[in-house]
Phi, psi and omega in degrees: 000133183300141170290135178285136175296155171307320184286323178295320180294320179299313180294319175306311186294317178301327180279335181282336187304312173310315179294322180294315180297317179292323175297310186284330179290321178300314180299327181280310177301323176278000180066014170293331171256093185276174184300140181100338183293133180275133176245123177268125175297323179295318179294314186294321176296325176289319174298331181268342180072047185220170179284180186284335193294314178295329177296316182294313177306306190298316180299328183291321171298313173306319177289331180293326181280349177089020189260348172224152171253121176260125175254093189312137178068007184232286182201164169241128186234140174294130179289157169286162183287118177277115189283329176291321182296323179298311178304317179293319175303318182298310181303315175296314182296314184294319182298312179291318186286332171301316178288331184290303177303328183292311179303318184291324180295327180282328180197126181213150182290150169303139180107331187300316189295317180302319182296317184292319180288338174295318183288320178302321180294325174301306177307312174307318180296313176295334182284325186285329177268356176078019180273084188286333175299310179285342181286311184289334175294316173294324178299315179296318177303313176313308181293319181298326176294327179292311176306308184297321180292333176273006178065039170241046189294321186289331177287334170304312180292332175290314177302305183312313186297336190252002193256008187298326180279321184288323181295328173288324175296318177296319182293326171295316180284342189292333173288351177307126179307127179090351184298307182299320180298325180297311185302313179301313182296321176297319179297320178299322174295324177291317179296319179301317177302308183300313181296326188262015176046062171243086186294324181296315176296322174303318178294317182288323172301319182298315184296329176289307183310309190270351178276353189299309188288317185289332176293349178250021186297329176296319177300312181297316174301320183298324187281330191226053183301335182276356184266342194246154171218144181283000000 
């Protein structure tokens, strides 16, 4: 088999960096890599079969999102969940999505309701099987579909880059009995309001939906005191 040239290896590593970032981000948000976990660049490079460069680049992006703490010449550690960052992300998301659901209730393309309901059906399936990682992925898909339908895709990327801390809080809260079912119900209410062109009802359902996790912050903190920081 031909040996890969230095330029080819560099190009491969450059293309791999975003994939490494997405994979590590997913593992952090899903708590596969919990707060306080030490990340070894050498081990990650070996696990991914890459040089240290894309690993370094991915960790730098994670640090920019506040998901890892980098201690030069020492270690890289998965950050604790920052409550202030989570609250600010919640404020940003609520502000944007209240306007988005209002816009969609006033006017939306044919097929949107069917698309959203398909995602809700997936969530119902994952809730019934207890697959919380897949449930959260479908939950994010639901909200992405709202942004896309409102032609606000770039704003979704902004929200996502700020949501690592609130998403980890949501992941800690999700196994609470009845929580997944509440999320599904709120999504159904949002879709029903959009379909029936009732913007005020769509906004009220969204407020209920997004207020759930922070309202239980005390309980989450009591169960996972080592995961959170103020």
